[in-house]
N, C-alpha and C positions, 0 to 999 in steps of 0.2 A: 494355595492353588495347586492342583495336581498337574503332573506333567502332560496328561492327556488334554486338559483344558488349555494349558499353555500352547500346545501344538495347534489346537483348533483355532484359538484366537490369532496366533501368528499366521495360520493359513488364511484366515479372513482378511487380516491386514495386508498380507502379501498380495492377495487377490485384488484388493482395492487399489494397491499401488501399481500392479502390473497390468490390470485390466485396460485402463486408458491407453497405455503404451502399446499393448497388443492390438487394440482397436485402431490406433493411429497407424501402426505398421500395416494392418490390413488395408487401410485406405491407400497407403503409399504403394502397396503391392499392385492395386488396380491402376494407379497412376503410372507405375513403372511399365506394366504391360501395354498400356496405351501409348506411352512414350516410345517403346520399341516398335510397335506396330505403325504409328503415324509419323514418327520423326526419323526412324532408322530404316526399317524394312521398306517403307513406302518410297524412300529416297535411293534405293538400290543396293543397300548392304545385304549381302547374301551369305557370307561365311557363317555356317551353323555355329561354330565355336564362339565367334564374336557375338552373335545374337543371343546365344544362351548365357554368355557371361553378363551381358547388359541386363538380361532378365533376372539374374541372380543377385547382382551386387546392389545393396540398399543405398542408392545414391543419396538419399536424404540424410544418411548418417555421415556424409562427407561434406556437408555444408554447415555453416554456423546455425545454431538452433533457431535464431530469429529470422532465418531466411529459408527454412525448410519448406515453406509453402511454395517456394519457387524451384525446388529441387528438380522437378520433372518437366519444367517448362522448356520451350525451344529457345534457349538462350544460355550464355555463360552466367555464372552466379559469383559475385564477389565473395572472397573468403578472408579479406583483410590483407594488410601489408602491400596493397596495390596489386594483388594477385586475384585470379579467378579460377573456378572450376569450369572447364571448357563445355561448350554446347554439346549435348548428347550425341548428335550426329557426327561432330568432329572426332569425339573420342572413339566412336565406332569405326569411322572411316580410317583413322590413323592406326587403330588396332588391326583392322582387316588388312591394311597394306603391309604390315609386318609378317603376315601369314603365320601367326603363332600356333605352335603345335607342342604337345608334350615332349620333353627332352631338350627343348631350346633354353638357352640362357639369354635373358633380355635385360637391357639397361634402360632406365628412364632418367632423363634429366629434367628436374623440376617436379619434385614430389607434390608440392602444394598440400592439398587436403588428403592425398593418398588415393583418390578415386581411380585415376588411370592405372596405377599400380594394382589396385584391387581387381580391376577388369582383367588385366594380364594374369594375375594370380589365380583367377578362376580357371585358366587354361594351362598355366605353366607351373612347374615346381621351383624354378629358379628365377626370381625377379629381384633386381637390384635397382635402387632409386636414390638419386642424389638431390639434395635441396640446400641452397646456400643460406636461406633465412632460418636462423636457429629455432625461432618460435614455431615456424611452419613445419620444420623437420620433426620437432617433438610432437606437435599436434597431429601431423599426418601419420606418424608411427603409432600414436595412441589410437587414432581412428582405425587403422589397419588391424591392430591387435584386437580391439573391441569387436570388430566385424568378423573376426576369425581368420585373418590372413597373416598369421604369425610367421609364415615362411618368407615373407617379403623382407629384404634387408635394406635398411635406411641408413644413409650417411649424410651428415652435414658437411658440405664442402662446396667449392666452386665447380659447378657442373661442366664448365668449359673443358676441364681436364679429365672428365669421365671418372672411371673407377678402375685404374690399371691393374690393381691387385687381382681382380676377377676376370680380366680380359683373357682371351677374345670373347666377344659377344656375337650371338647369332643375329641379333637385331638390337637397334637403338632407337628410342623415340624421344624427341626433344619437344617439350611442351611450352617453350618460350621462344621468341623470335631472336635469331642471331643475325648480325650484319654480314656474316660469312660463315662457312661451314668449318667448325673447329677441327684443326688437324689432329689433335689428340683423340677425338672421337673416331675419325677415319682410321687411325692406327689401331684402335681397339676393336674394330669391326672384323669379324671372321671372313675369310674368303667365301664369297657367295652370300654374305650377310646383307641385310637391308637396314637402312636408316631413314627415318621420316623426320623432317625438320622444317619449320617455317623460317624463311630467310628474307630479310628486308629491314627497312628502317623502323625504329621504334615508333609506336603509336600511329603508323600509317599502314596501308594495305601491303601485306607481304605475300610471298609465294610459297605454298607448301611444296616441298621438294622430296622426291624419293631418290635416295642414293644407294646404288648397288655396288658392292665390292667384287671386282673381277681380277684376282691376282694382285698385281701392282697398280692396276688402274681402277678408276671408279666411273660408273655410268650415272649421269644425273638426268632426272626427268621432272619437269615442272608440271604440277597437277592442278591446283586451283588457287584463287586469291583467298587469303585469310587475314585475320587480324588477331595477333597474340600480344600479350604483354612482353616486354623485352627480356632477353636473357640477362639476368643480373650477374655482374662480375665482382670479384673481390678486389677492393681498392688496395693499392700498394701501401 
């Protein structure tokens, strides 16, 4: 068999393999546009950088394959290990609150599938994310690499303690509910920095808080009721 024929046959096989995938991604593109329009913009999210990030990140690649049909629905999606990928509006809302801009260094606590980090990575060059569950840390990092967000740095550790090596951070986002605001995270927040964190009892309605660092003091603002999975801690 000549090399030319081999190339032609391989091209046909590759086309048959990638065709359905590309068609599926095209369908998801339409669903993603609809998601941003009806679930995000229609609810008051206005930051152009946040909206564009949600339009660009392929959310379906950050959920388990058997749940991809739910990726763009108006709800959280289970990702295993008792964790979820947050409802699209909440991801957008929490991102907008951070006021992300190029040049900022942002820390996320609770990598999960990597979706929130990917949204931030569309805007920022420096994104750090910590995940306590080893399997999720590995899966989230794999998802980020495959989707083209290789500049996100992932660490498996107890997120309560942040990532001191790379502090201070311009913003911190916590994607799991804590019963109090972790002091190590406050210490790693730059003066003028902002932290968004759900605070409250596990498996009950919590309050999404915006914390702003002002010198040696912090200013706290209660925003809206939410329900997040609890912030998992490392057992002694």
